[in-house]
C-alpha positions as a LaTeX table, in Angstrom:
\begin{tabular}{lrrr}
\hline
Residue & $x$ (\AA) & $y$ (\AA) & $z$ (\AA) \\
\hline
Met1 & 0.03 & $-0.12$ & 0.09 \\
Asn2 & 1.81 & 3.05 & $-1.23$ \\
Gln3 & $-0.87$ & 5.91 & $-0.79$ \\
Val4 & $-1.25$ & 7.18 & 2.81 \\
Arg5 & $-4.72$ & 7.12 & 3.86 \\
Thr6 & $-5.51$ & 8.03 & 7.73 \\
Arg7 & $-8.83$ & 8.08 & 9.35 \\
Phe8 & $-10.48$ & 9.72 & 12.49 \\
Ala9 & $-13.09$ & 7.19 & 13.93 \\
Pro10 & $-14.86$ & 8.61 & 16.76 \\
Ser11 & $-17.89$ & 7.01 & 18.52 \\
Pro12 & $-21.12$ & 8.88 & 18.51 \\
Thr13 & $-21.19$ & 8.83 & 22.22 \\
Gly14 & $-20.83$ & 12.65 & 23.38 \\
Phe15 & $-19.06$ & 15.72 & 22.80 \\
Val16 & $-15.48$ & 15.93 & 21.22 \\
His17 & $-12.68$ & 16.85 & 23.50 \\
Val18 & $-9.15$ & 17.59 & 23.07 \\
Gly19 & $-7.72$ & 14.01 & 23.40 \\
Asn20 & $-10.19$ & 12.95 & 20.49 \\
Ile21 & $-9.19$ & 16.21 & 18.43 \\
Arg22 & $-5.51$ & 15.63 & 19.15 \\
Thr23 & $-5.76$ & 12.07 & 17.49 \\
Ala24 & $-7.78$ & 13.60 & 14.43 \\
Leu25 & $-5.07$ & 16.31 & 14.20 \\
Tyr26 & $-2.36$ & 13.86 & 13.77 \\
Ala27 & $-4.12$ & 11.47 & 11.39 \\
Trp28 & $-4.81$ & 14.81 & 9.08 \\
Leu29 & $-1.10$ & 16.16 & 9.30 \\
Val30 & 0.01 & 12.72 & 8.18 \\
Ala31 & $-2.38$ & 12.68 & 5.54 \\
Arg32 & $-2.12$ & 16.14 & 4.38 \\
Gln33 & 1.80 & 15.93 & 4.64 \\
Ala34 & 1.97 & 13.09 & 2.23 \\
Asn35 & $-0.86$ & 14.36 & $-0.11$ \\
Gly36 & $-3.07$ & 11.53 & 0.98 \\
Gln37 & $-6.80$ & 11.20 & 2.18 \\
Phe38 & $-8.11$ & 11.73 & 5.50 \\
Ile39 & $-11.26$ & 9.73 & 6.11 \\
Leu40 & $-14.00$ & 10.35 & 9.00 \\
Arg41 & $-15.77$ & 7.25 & 9.96 \\
Leu42 & $-18.46$ & 6.63 & 12.70 \\
Glu43 & $-17.85$ & 3.66 & 14.82 \\
Asp44 & $-22.00$ & 3.88 & 15.93 \\
Thr45 & $-22.31$ & $-0.09$ & 16.67 \\
Asp46 & $-22.83$ & 0.52 & 20.28 \\
Lys47 & $-26.49$ & 1.89 & 20.37 \\
Asn48 & $-26.61$ & 2.12 & 24.09 \\
Arg49 & $-24.01$ & 4.43 & 24.42 \\
Glu50 & $-25.17$ & 6.51 & 21.53 \\
Val51 & $-26.10$ & 10.13 & 22.31 \\
Ala52 & $-28.49$ & 12.14 & 20.01 \\
Gly53 & $-26.81$ & 14.83 & 17.88 \\
Ser54 & $-23.51$ & 13.73 & 18.44 \\
Glu55 & $-22.54$ & 12.58 & 14.85 \\
Gln56 & $-23.71$ & 16.00 & 13.90 \\
His57 & $-21.47$ & 17.53 & 16.43 \\
Ile58 & $-18.38$ & 15.44 & 15.71 \\
Ile59 & $-18.84$ & 16.86 & 12.13 \\
Glu60 & $-19.41$ & 20.32 & 13.18 \\
Ser61 & $-16.20$ & 20.27 & 15.61 \\
Leu62 & $-13.79$ & 19.13 & 12.75 \\
Lys63 & $-15.06$ & 21.57 & 10.29 \\
Ala64 & $-15.04$ & 24.31 & 12.82 \\
Leu65 & $-11.24$ & 23.55 & 13.24 \\
Gly66 & $-10.63$ & 23.45 & 9.58 \\
Leu67 & $-9.83$ & 19.66 & 9.84 \\
Asn68 & $-11.43$ & 19.00 & 6.35 \\
Tyr69 & $-11.92$ & 15.39 & 5.40 \\
Asp70 & $-11.99$ & 13.76 & 1.95 \\
Glu71 & $-14.36$ & 11.04 & 2.82 \\
Gly72 & $-17.20$ & 10.66 & 5.45 \\
Pro73 & $-20.74$ & 9.92 & 6.38 \\
Asp74 & $-21.92$ & 13.61 & 4.93 \\
Ile75 & $-20.15$ & 13.71 & 1.89 \\
Gly76 & $-19.44$ & 10.03 & 0.80 \\
Gly77 & $-16.61$ & 8.45 & $-1.14$ \\
Lys78 & $-15.29$ & 5.39 & $-2.88$ \\
Tyr79 & $-15.15$ & 3.38 & $-0.04$ \\
Gly80 & $-18.35$ & 4.19 & 1.83 \\
Pro81 & $-20.54$ & 3.71 & 3.91 \\
Tyr82 & $-19.09$ & 5.31 & 6.42 \\
Arg83 & $-21.14$ & 4.66 & 9.18 \\
Gln84 & $-20.63$ & 1.35 & 10.59 \\
Ser85 & $-24.08$ & 0.80 & 11.45 \\
Glu86 & $-24.70$ & 0.65 & 7.80 \\
Arg87 & $-21.95$ & $-1.79$ & 7.04 \\
Leu88 & $-23.47$ & $-4.73$ & 8.96 \\
Asp89 & $-23.68$ & $-7.20$ & 5.96 \\
Ile90 & $-20.15$ & $-6.60$ & 5.25 \\
Tyr91 & $-19.25$ & $-7.67$ & 8.94 \\
Thr92 & $-21.59$ & $-10.52$ & 8.50 \\
Gln93 & $-19.68$ & $-11.60$ & 5.16 \\
Trp94 & $-16.34$ & $-11.74$ & 6.83 \\
Gly95 & $-17.64$ & $-13.37$ & 10.08 \\
Gln96 & $-18.69$ & $-16.16$ & 7.74 \\
Lys97 & $-15.41$ & $-16.34$ & 6.02 \\
Leu98 & $-13.93$ & $-16.84$ & 9.64 \\
Ile99 & $-16.28$ & $-19.62$ & 10.54 \\
Asp100 & $-15.30$ & $-21.34$ & 7.14 \\
Leu101 & $-11.82$ & $-20.88$ & 7.93 \\
Gly102 & $-12.33$ & $-22.30$ & 11.42 \\
Lys103 & $-11.38$ & $-19.20$ & 13.12 \\
Ala104 & $-14.84$ & $-18.39$ & 14.27 \\
Tyr105 & $-17.75$ & $-20.08$ & 16.34 \\
Ala106 & $-20.94$ & $-19.54$ & 17.93 \\
Asp107 & $-21.19$ & $-18.76$ & 21.50 \\
Pro108 & $-23.71$ & $-20.89$ & 23.03 \\
Tyr109 & $-23.19$ & $-19.92$ & 26.77 \\
Thr110 & $-25.75$ & $-17.63$ & 28.71 \\
Ser111 & $-24.12$ & $-14.99$ & 30.83 \\
His112 & $-24.99$ & $-16.94$ & 33.76 \\
Gln113 & $-22.55$ & $-19.73$ & 32.65 \\
Val114 & $-19.82$ & $-17.62$ & 31.70 \\
Gln115 & $-19.76$ & $-16.03$ & 35.20 \\
Lys116 & $-19.39$ & $-19.01$ & 36.59 \\
Phe117 & $-16.47$ & $-19.70$ & 34.39 \\
Arg118 & $-14.98$ & $-16.51$ & 36.03 \\
Asp119 & $-15.60$ & $-17.61$ & 39.38 \\
His120 & $-13.93$ & $-20.64$ & 38.95 \\
Ala121 & $-10.79$ & $-19.06$ & 37.63 \\
Lys122 & $-10.81$ & $-16.73$ & 40.35 \\
Ala123 & $-11.43$ & $-19.51$ & 42.87 \\
Thr124 & $-8.34$ & $-21.55$ & 41.55 \\
Asn125 & $-6.45$ & $-18.35$ & 41.19 \\
Lys126 & $-6.07$ & $-18.49$ & 37.68 \\
Pro127 & $-6.53$ & $-15.84$ & 35.11 \\
Phe128 & $-9.96$ & $-16.07$ & 33.02 \\
Leu129 & $-9.49$ & $-16.92$ & 29.70 \\
Tyr130 & $-12.43$ & $-17.70$ & 27.06 \\
Arg131 & $-10.49$ & $-19.80$ & 25.00 \\
His132 & $-10.31$ & $-22.36$ & 27.84 \\
His133 & $-13.94$ & $-22.69$ & 27.47 \\
Arg134 & $-14.53$ & $-23.12$ & 24.20 \\
Pro135 & $-17.30$ & $-25.30$ & 23.11 \\
Glu136 & $-16.54$ & $-29.11$ & 21.49 \\
Lys137 & $-19.65$ & $-28.83$ & 19.08 \\
Pro138 & $-20.56$ & $-25.16$ & 18.52 \\
Pro139 & $-24.19$ & $-24.85$ & 16.84 \\
Ile140 & $-24.18$ & $-23.27$ & 13.70 \\
Trp141 & $-24.14$ & $-19.71$ & 13.54 \\
Asp142 & $-27.63$ & $-17.80$ & 12.94 \\
Gly143 & $-27.02$ & $-14.67$ & 14.28 \\
Ser144 & $-29.00$ & $-15.10$ & 17.52 \\
Gln145 & $-25.66$ & $-15.92$ & 19.38 \\
Pro146 & $-22.42$ & $-13.89$ & 19.66 \\
Leu147 & $-19.96$ & $-14.84$ & 17.10 \\
Arg148 & $-16.62$ & $-15.13$ & 18.75 \\
Phe149 & $-13.10$ & $-15.33$ & 17.53 \\
Lys150 & $-11.10$ & $-18.67$ & 17.92 \\
Ser151 & $-7.81$ & $-17.30$ & 18.52 \\
Asp152 & $-4.29$ & $-18.70$ & 18.34 \\
Pro153 & $-2.13$ & $-18.07$ & 21.15 \\
Lys154 & 1.22 & $-17.08$ & 20.52 \\
Lys155 & 4.04 & $-14.26$ & 20.92 \\
Tyr156 & 3.74 & $-11.35$ & 19.12 \\
Lys157 & 6.45 & $-8.50$ & 18.28 \\
Trp158 & 5.38 & $-5.47$ & 16.43 \\
His159 & 6.61 & $-1.59$ & 16.15 \\
Asp160 & 4.66 & 1.25 & 17.02 \\
Leu161 & 5.73 & 4.57 & 15.21 \\
Ile162 & 5.57 & 6.35 & 18.69 \\
Leu163 & 5.98 & 3.84 & 21.28 \\
Gly164 & 8.97 & 1.83 & 19.63 \\
Asp165 & 9.36 & $-1.71$ & 19.46 \\
Leu166 & 6.75 & $-3.91$ & 21.72 \\
Ser167 & 6.25 & $-7.24$ & 22.48 \\
Thr168 & 3.69 & $-9.79$ & 24.43 \\
Gly169 & 3.26 & $-13.51$ & 25.26 \\
Pro170 & 0.66 & $-15.72$ & 24.22 \\
Glu171 & $-1.20$ & $-15.11$ & 27.69 \\
Val172 & $-2.74$ & $-12.07$ & 26.41 \\
Ile173 & $-4.46$ & $-13.49$ & 23.41 \\
Asp174 & $-8.05$ & $-14.76$ & 23.91 \\
Asp175 & $-11.43$ & $-15.37$ & 21.97 \\
Tyr176 & $-13.49$ & $-12.22$ & 21.82 \\
Ile177 & $-16.68$ & $-11.33$ & 20.26 \\
Leu178 & $-16.70$ & $-10.34$ & 16.70 \\
Ile179 & $-20.58$ & $-9.82$ & 16.50 \\
Lys180 & $-23.16$ & $-9.59$ & 19.08 \\
Ser181 & $-26.05$ & $-11.25$ & 19.45 \\
Asp182 & $-27.97$ & $-7.94$ & 18.49 \\
Gly183 & $-26.50$ & $-8.02$ & 14.93 \\
Tyr184 & $-23.94$ & $-5.31$ & 15.77 \\
Ala185 & $-20.12$ & $-6.06$ & 15.21 \\
Thr186 & $-17.50$ & $-5.10$ & 17.96 \\
Tyr187 & $-15.08$ & $-2.43$ & 17.51 \\
Asn188 & $-12.40$ & $-5.13$ & 17.91 \\
Phe189 & $-13.98$ & $-6.65$ & 14.82 \\
Ala190 & $-15.61$ & $-3.60$ & 12.79 \\
His191 & $-12.38$ & $-1.45$ & 12.70 \\
Ile192 & $-10.10$ & $-4.24$ & 11.27 \\
Ile193 & $-12.35$ & $-4.65$ & 8.28 \\
Asp194 & $-13.39$ & $-1.20$ & 7.67 \\
Asp195 & $-9.50$ & $-0.42$ & 7.94 \\
Arg196 & $-8.81$ & $-2.97$ & 5.42 \\
Glu197 & $-11.61$ & $-2.25$ & 3.00 \\
Met198 & $-11.09$ & 1.33 & 3.37 \\
Arg199 & $-7.47$ & 1.26 & 2.56 \\
Ile200 & $-6.22$ & 2.75 & 5.65 \\
Ser201 & $-2.45$ & 2.81 & 5.77 \\
His202 & $-1.87$ & 4.37 & 9.34 \\
Val203 & $-3.83$ & 3.63 & 12.31 \\
Ile204 & $-3.50$ & 6.35 & 15.00 \\
Arg205 & $-5.17$ & 6.03 & 18.25 \\
Gly206 & $-5.24$ & 6.45 & 21.92 \\
Gln207 & $-3.26$ & 4.55 & 24.32 \\
Glu208 & $-6.23$ & 2.66 & 26.00 \\
Phe209 & $-5.97$ & 0.36 & 22.92 \\
Ile210 & $-2.65$ & $-0.86$ & 23.28 \\
Ser211 & $-3.47$ & $-3.81$ & 25.12 \\
Ser212 & $-5.62$ & $-5.30$ & 22.68 \\
Val213 & $-3.26$ & $-4.83$ & 19.68 \\
Pro214 & $-1.93$ & $-8.55$ & 20.06 \\
Asn215 & $-5.53$ & $-9.76$ & 19.73 \\
Tyr216 & $-6.04$ & $-7.70$ & 16.61 \\
Leu217 & $-2.89$ & $-9.02$ & 15.28 \\
Asn218 & $-4.02$ & $-12.39$ & 15.84 \\
Leu219 & $-7.10$ & $-11.67$ & 13.82 \\
Tyr220 & $-5.00$ & $-9.94$ & 10.90 \\
Glu221 & $-3.30$ & $-13.11$ & 10.78 \\
Ser222 & $-6.37$ & $-15.32$ & 10.37 \\
Leu223 & $-7.58$ & $-13.18$ & 7.77 \\
Glu224 & $-4.25$ & $-13.02$ & 5.84 \\
Phe225 & $-4.42$ & $-9.11$ & 6.24 \\
Thr226 & $-1.51$ & $-7.12$ & 6.34 \\
Pro227 & $-1.54$ & $-4.79$ & 9.62 \\
Pro228 & $-1.60$ & $-1.18$ & 8.71 \\
Ile229 & 1.15 & 0.89 & 10.36 \\
Phe230 & 0.39 & 2.01 & 13.95 \\
Ala231 & 0.93 & 4.83 & 16.12 \\
Thr232 & $-0.21$ & 5.16 & 19.44 \\
Val233 & $-0.52$ & 8.61 & 21.38 \\
Pro234 & $-0.17$ & 8.47 & 24.92 \\
Phe235 & $-2.78$ & 10.19 & 27.31 \\
Ile236 & $-3.29$ & 13.79 & 27.83 \\
Leu237 & $-3.40$ & 14.82 & 31.58 \\
Gly238 & $-5.88$ & 17.07 & 33.08 \\
Ala239 & $-4.90$ & 20.25 & 34.82 \\
Asp240 & $-3.95$ & 18.15 & 38.25 \\
Gly241 & $-1.36$ & 16.39 & 36.08 \\
Arg242 & $-2.26$ & 12.79 & 37.45 \\
Gln243 & $-5.68$ & 11.96 & 35.72 \\
Lys244 & $-6.06$ & 11.51 & 31.93 \\
Met245 & $-8.57$ & 13.66 & 29.88 \\
Ser246 & $-11.81$ & 12.11 & 29.10 \\
Lys247 & $-15.59$ & 12.95 & 28.57 \\
Arg248 & $-15.97$ & 11.12 & 32.17 \\
Asp249 & $-13.91$ & 13.55 & 34.19 \\
Gly250 & $-15.27$ & 16.79 & 32.75 \\
Ser251 & $-13.18$ & 17.56 & 30.17 \\
Lys252 & $-14.19$ & 20.53 & 27.92 \\
Asp253 & $-16.01$ & 20.12 & 24.59 \\
Val254 & $-13.66$ & 21.45 & 22.14 \\
Met255 & $-16.86$ & 23.36 & 20.70 \\
Asp256 & $-16.79$ & 25.38 & 23.99 \\
Tyr257 & $-13.54$ & 26.92 & 23.16 \\
Ile258 & $-14.60$ & 27.78 & 19.94 \\
Lys259 & $-17.64$ & 29.69 & 21.07 \\
Glu260 & $-15.38$ & 31.35 & 23.82 \\
Gly261 & $-13.39$ & 32.78 & 21.00 \\
Phe262 & $-10.37$ & 30.57 & 20.88 \\
Leu263 & $-9.08$ & 30.95 & 17.23 \\
Pro264 & $-8.89$ & 27.55 & 15.31 \\
Asp265 & $-5.35$ & 28.00 & 14.23 \\
Ala266 & $-4.60$ & 28.50 & 17.94 \\
Leu267 & $-6.23$ & 25.63 & 19.01 \\
Ile268 & $-4.62$ & 23.22 & 16.18 \\
Asn269 & $-1.38$ & 24.83 & 17.22 \\
Phe270 & $-1.74$ & 23.94 & 20.82 \\
Ile271 & $-3.41$ & 20.64 & 20.46 \\
Ala272 & $-0.44$ & 19.68 & 18.08 \\
Ser273 & 2.11 & 20.42 & 20.55 \\
Leu274 & 0.69 & 18.49 & 23.20 \\
Gly275 & 3.26 & 15.97 & 23.36 \\
Trp276 & 5.05 & 16.52 & 20.10 \\
Asn277 & 7.61 & 19.33 & 18.80 \\
Asp278 & 9.83 & 19.34 & 15.78 \\
Gly279 & 12.95 & 19.38 & 18.08 \\
Ser280 & 13.53 & 23.08 & 18.14 \\
Thr281 & 12.49 & 25.93 & 20.66 \\
Gln282 & 9.57 & 27.11 & 18.15 \\
Glu283 & 6.23 & 27.08 & 19.92 \\
Ile284 & 4.02 & 28.93 & 17.37 \\
Phe285 & 3.51 & 27.23 & 14.13 \\
Ser286 & 1.15 & 28.33 & 11.34 \\
Arg287 & $-1.14$ & 25.52 & 9.95 \\
Gln288 & 1.40 & 24.81 & 6.77 \\
Glu289 & 4.31 & 24.97 & 8.96 \\
Leu290 & 2.70 & 22.00 & 11.29 \\
Ile291 & 2.04 & 20.01 & 7.94 \\
Asn292 & 5.51 & 20.39 & 6.77 \\
Lys293 & 7.46 & 19.71 & 10.31 \\
Phe294 & 5.08 & 17.04 & 11.67 \\
Asn295 & 6.48 & 13.84 & 12.61 \\
Leu296 & 4.92 & 10.91 & 14.25 \\
Glu297 & 7.99 & 9.50 & 15.63 \\
Lys298 & 8.70 & 12.81 & 17.19 \\
Val299 & 5.71 & 12.40 & 19.28 \\
His300 & 6.64 & 11.87 & 23.12 \\
Arg301 & 6.24 & 8.53 & 24.65 \\
Ser302 & 5.06 & 10.06 & 27.92 \\
Ser303 & 1.72 & 11.67 & 28.86 \\
Ala304 & 1.33 & 15.41 & 27.86 \\
His305 & 0.12 & 17.99 & 30.22 \\
Phe306 & $-2.87$ & 20.09 & 29.53 \\
Asp307 & $-1.92$ & 23.62 & 30.54 \\
Asp308 & $-4.77$ & 26.41 & 30.36 \\
Arg309 & $-2.34$ & 29.24 & 30.83 \\
Arg310 & $-0.23$ & 28.11 & 27.86 \\
Leu311 & $-3.61$ & 27.84 & 25.52 \\
Leu312 & $-4.65$ & 31.44 & 26.63 \\
Trp313 & $-0.96$ & 32.58 & 25.92 \\
Met314 & $-1.02$ & 31.02 & 22.40 \\
Asn315 & $-4.30$ & 32.08 & 21.74 \\
Gly316 & $-3.64$ & 35.61 & 22.76 \\
His317 & $-0.61$ & 35.67 & 20.46 \\
Phe318 & $-2.57$ & 34.52 & 17.46 \\
Ile319 & $-5.36$ & 37.39 & 18.47 \\
Arg320 & $-2.59$ & 39.84 & 18.05 \\
Glu321 & $-1.00$ & 38.60 & 15.03 \\
Met322 & $-4.47$ & 38.74 & 13.16 \\
Ser323 & $-5.41$ & 41.46 & 10.91 \\
Phe324 & $-7.61$ & 44.20 & 12.10 \\
Lys325 & $-10.25$ & 43.22 & 9.62 \\
Asp326 & $-10.22$ & 39.53 & 10.53 \\
Leu327 & $-10.65$ & 40.72 & 14.23 \\
Thr328 & $-13.31$ & 42.99 & 13.68 \\
Ala329 & $-15.12$ & 40.18 & 12.06 \\
Arg330 & $-14.65$ & 37.65 & 14.58 \\
Ala331 & $-15.35$ & 39.87 & 17.47 \\
Glu332 & $-18.80$ & 40.99 & 16.22 \\
Pro333 & $-20.65$ & 38.30 & 18.44 \\
Tyr334 & $-18.64$ & 39.28 & 21.57 \\
Trp335 & $-19.44$ & 42.81 & 22.24 \\
Pro336 & $-21.26$ & 43.58 & 25.40 \\
Ser337 & $-24.85$ & 44.69 & 25.70 \\
Gly338 & $-25.50$ & 47.85 & 24.36 \\
Ala339 & $-22.59$ & 48.33 & 21.99 \\
Asp340 & $-25.06$ & 48.13 & 19.20 \\
Lys341 & $-26.18$ & 51.43 & 20.21 \\
Phe342 & $-22.73$ & 53.11 & 19.22 \\
Asp343 & $-21.37$ & 53.82 & 15.80 \\
Glu344 & $-18.50$ & 51.41 & 14.33 \\
Thr345 & $-16.05$ & 53.85 & 14.52 \\
Tyr346 & $-16.29$ & 54.12 & 18.13 \\
Lys347 & $-16.10$ & 50.43 & 18.32 \\
Met348 & $-13.18$ & 50.09 & 15.97 \\
Glu349 & $-11.02$ & 52.26 & 18.56 \\
Ile350 & $-12.00$ & 50.42 & 21.45 \\
Leu351 & $-10.93$ & 47.04 & 19.56 \\
Gly352 & $-7.67$ & 48.45 & 18.53 \\
Leu353 & $-7.03$ & 49.32 & 22.12 \\
Val354 & $-7.74$ & 46.04 & 23.45 \\
Gln355 & $-6.44$ & 43.68 & 20.87 \\
Glu356 & $-3.02$ & 43.29 & 22.69 \\
Arg357 & $-4.88$ & 42.38 & 26.05 \\
Leu358 & $-7.35$ & 39.97 & 24.81 \\
Lys359 & $-6.63$ & 36.13 & 25.44 \\
Tyr360 & $-10.04$ & 34.88 & 23.77 \\
Leu361 & $-12.92$ & 36.82 & 22.16 \\
Ala362 & $-15.28$ & 36.25 & 25.11 \\
Glu363 & $-13.21$ & 38.47 & 27.23 \\
Leu364 & $-14.16$ & 41.31 & 24.94 \\
Ala365 & $-17.55$ & 42.04 & 26.75 \\
Glu366 & $-15.82$ & 42.52 & 30.24 \\
Leu367 & $-12.92$ & 44.38 & 29.07 \\
Thr368 & $-15.05$ & 46.81 & 27.09 \\
Lys369 & $-18.06$ & 47.26 & 28.98 \\
Phe370 & $-17.47$ & 50.67 & 30.47 \\
Phe371 & $-16.86$ & 52.22 & 27.19 \\
Phe372 & $-20.58$ & 51.60 & 26.49 \\
Val373 & $-22.04$ & 51.91 & 30.15 \\
Asp374 & $-21.59$ & 54.40 & 32.94 \\
Leu375 & $-21.16$ & 51.95 & 35.60 \\
Pro376 & $-21.96$ & 53.15 & 39.29 \\
Pro377 & $-18.89$ & 53.80 & 41.62 \\
Asn378 & $-17.78$ & 50.51 & 43.26 \\
Pro379 & $-15.81$ & 51.12 & 46.46 \\
Glu380 & $-14.41$ & 47.49 & 46.92 \\
Leu381 & $-12.05$ & 48.41 & 43.58 \\
Ile382 & $-10.22$ & 51.43 & 45.82 \\
Lys383 & $-10.70$ & 49.35 & 48.97 \\
Asn384 & $-8.97$ & 45.94 & 47.26 \\
Asn385 & $-6.36$ & 47.65 & 45.07 \\
Lys386 & $-2.88$ & 47.02 & 46.85 \\
Lys387 & $-1.23$ & 50.45 & 45.10 \\
Leu388 & $-4.01$ & 52.45 & 47.02 \\
Ser389 & $-4.04$ & 50.52 & 50.40 \\
Ala390 & $-2.06$ & 53.04 & 52.34 \\
Leu391 & $-4.04$ & 56.07 & 51.18 \\
Ser392 & $-7.00$ & 57.35 & 53.27 \\
Ile393 & $-10.47$ & 58.02 & 51.66 \\
Ala394 & $-9.74$ & 61.77 & 51.93 \\
Glu395 & $-6.38$ & 61.56 & 50.39 \\
Cys396 & $-7.72$ & 59.53 & 47.33 \\
Lys397 & $-10.56$ & 62.39 & 47.07 \\
Asn398 & $-8.30$ & 64.82 & 47.07 \\
Leu399 & $-6.08$ & 63.29 & 44.29 \\
Leu400 & $-9.08$ & 62.98 & 42.09 \\
Val401 & $-10.07$ & 66.43 & 42.63 \\
Gln402 & $-6.57$ & 67.45 & 41.36 \\
Ala403 & $-6.90$ & 65.32 & 38.45 \\
Arg404 & $-10.07$ & 66.73 & 37.51 \\
Ala405 & $-9.07$ & 70.18 & 37.55 \\
Val406 & $-5.82$ & 69.22 & 35.38 \\
Leu407 & $-7.75$ & 66.94 & 33.03 \\
Asn408 & $-10.73$ & 69.48 & 32.40 \\
Ala409 & $-8.13$ & 71.84 & 31.17 \\
Cys410 & $-6.53$ & 69.14 & 28.83 \\
Glu411 & $-7.27$ & 68.48 & 25.15 \\
Phe412 & $-8.36$ & 64.77 & 25.04 \\
Lys413 & $-5.84$ & 63.47 & 22.40 \\
Ile414 & $-3.29$ & 61.19 & 23.67 \\
Asp415 & $-0.10$ & 63.22 & 23.46 \\
Asp416 & $-1.62$ & 66.04 & 25.34 \\
Leu417 & $-3.44$ & 63.51 & 27.88 \\
Thr418 & 0.07 & 62.01 & 28.53 \\
Asn419 & 1.43 & 65.33 & 29.02 \\
Cys420 & $-1.26$ & 66.15 & 31.36 \\
Leu421 & $-0.78$ & 62.93 & 33.35 \\
Asn422 & 2.76 & 63.35 & 33.69 \\
Glu423 & 2.08 & 67.13 & 35.14 \\
Leu424 & $-0.12$ & 65.68 & 37.80 \\
Leu425 & 2.61 & 63.13 & 38.70 \\
Glu426 & 4.79 & 66.11 & 39.26 \\
Thr427 & 2.29 & 68.36 & 41.27 \\
Thr428 & 0.81 & 65.64 & 43.30 \\
Lys429 & 4.30 & 63.70 & 43.91 \\
Gln430 & 2.65 & 60.36 & 43.87 \\
Ser431 & 3.56 & 57.44 & 41.77 \\
Ala432 & 2.27 & 56.28 & 38.48 \\
Gly433 & 1.04 & 53.14 & 40.33 \\
Val434 & $-0.91$ & 54.93 & 42.59 \\
Leu435 & $-2.09$ & 57.96 & 40.92 \\
Phe436 & $-2.98$ & 56.29 & 37.48 \\
Ser437 & $-4.68$ & 53.33 & 39.35 \\
Leu438 & $-6.94$ & 55.74 & 41.28 \\
Ile439 & $-7.85$ & 57.60 & 37.99 \\
Arg440 & $-8.35$ & 54.39 & 35.85 \\
Ile441 & $-10.74$ & 53.17 & 38.79 \\
Ala442 & $-12.84$ & 56.30 & 39.03 \\
Thr443 & $-13.13$ & 56.47 & 34.85 \\
Thr444 & $-13.67$ & 52.75 & 34.13 \\
Gln445 & $-15.15$ & 51.29 & 37.37 \\
Ala446 & $-12.63$ & 48.24 & 36.37 \\
Pro447 & $-9.53$ & 47.06 & 37.95 \\
Ser448 & $-7.69$ & 47.27 & 34.77 \\
Ser449 & $-7.81$ & 48.58 & 31.21 \\
Pro450 & $-5.67$ & 49.68 & 28.23 \\
Gly451 & $-3.53$ & 52.47 & 28.67 \\
Leu452 & $-5.06$ & 55.33 & 30.92 \\
Ala453 & $-4.22$ & 57.97 & 28.20 \\
Glu454 & $-5.58$ & 56.08 & 25.25 \\
Thr455 & $-8.59$ & 54.99 & 27.32 \\
Leu456 & $-9.31$ & 58.54 & 28.47 \\
Ser457 & $-8.79$ & 59.57 & 24.88 \\
Val458 & $-11.63$ & 57.25 & 23.42 \\
Leu459 & $-14.08$ & 57.82 & 26.47 \\
Gly460 & $-13.77$ & 61.63 & 25.66 \\
Lys461 & $-13.66$ & 64.49 & 28.02 \\
Gln462 & $-17.24$ & 65.03 & 28.91 \\
Arg463 & $-17.75$ & 61.46 & 30.02 \\
Ser464 & $-14.42$ & 61.22 & 31.75 \\
Ile465 & $-15.10$ & 64.39 & 33.74 \\
Asn466 & $-18.43$ & 63.13 & 34.73 \\
Arg467 & $-17.43$ & 59.83 & 35.74 \\
Leu468 & $-14.58$ & 61.67 & 38.08 \\
Asp469 & $-17.22$ & 63.68 & 39.58 \\
Gln470 & $-19.46$ & 60.69 & 40.31 \\
Gln471 & $-16.30$ & 58.90 & 42.15 \\
Ile472 & $-15.59$ & 62.22 & 44.06 \\
Ala473 & $-18.87$ & 62.33 & 45.47 \\
Ala474 & $-18.73$ & 58.53 & 46.40 \\
Leu475 & $-15.76$ & 59.29 & 48.41 \\
Asn476 & $-17.11$ & 60.14 & 51.84 \\
Pro477 & $-14.52$ & 60.45 & 54.38 \\
Gly478 & $-17.04$ & 60.10 & 57.26 \\
\hline
\end{tabular}
């Protein structure tokens, strides 16, 4: 097989988290680097766990991140169908081939009987292996009983592009179910058939499957299939650095990041670097650079650590590097309530001020609210500000009265405001940290803002003076 064909094969059992997307991204990068194909396949044979809407959610998540696929359930392709639930006849045909080869049998046992086998193994301190209980004369398989693989226990050695050379003994090989009594194939069978029929060259998946590979190799041999290239991606650990990220531990839906204004290119960069780098100190990669430089053999064998702060830093970098035109378009849904009453010129001035400060676009509302709404004085802001803690209320009020007088005589251009503020520093003998923090709180009712001169210039003289008056009135020494 010369052509590179990779696949992302999730189960539609809930939202898509970062670990899922990393697997998809690595498969996408391998395919794009080799001018091959990237396939989306939905492994929907476990109907008890399926969640309504998950299929569409998976598709939307990939498209939102720009992980375009060449074949899939919504666009078709040469090797479809791309939902396993629509491929049941294919699995039945291959199941029958295994029966004909003497490599599969109908499982006649009830769950109660199987439990007795397990109990006996436990009582005798032996591992439970289903192959020790194969029926001597299994019934003819008619679909009403599970179809079980007849394994051939042996040692295996194989190479994994990420984990290196691996091996196991025959004790891990067992008979496992291929097709359940409800007619649906198990993952352990269906994915092997699908990968063969869809000409998949590389199987990239999470570490939770590594213990099953010897059983897969046993089935590949029985079917006389050449296994694809394996690449096993280690776990991503959550914020605590101990527990792996999963749907069950509260890991975040990747679409929530998109909704919060994390940029697709930033997410792709961040997720790609969870356990991979190109051997350099480079941290920011364009999408094309990732395609050019990615190498599965440079993925770390140890678990990656999900660092929220690094994601925020990286997303902030991508926001700062955006063209103002693109930022304007992307920021539109994130303006605070009431912003639509102001003209676009005013909003663009504000956006230009905060672009350097934004870490994700959903911050825009909180960072810019004071530009659109006159907020009432909040005494806690002065009280809790460390730089102002040494000042009495009377001293704060006196400083603001002096500031008002100087600013009222000031032309509200940035250069002029800068000069006026420096003049205030001279006359009050206060540090910039104290004086500017006090003026900032009085005019914005926010703990932080863009540069003070720039902020006052955008707010304008009348609004700034009015807000200073309100704060002065609110400061009561008594």
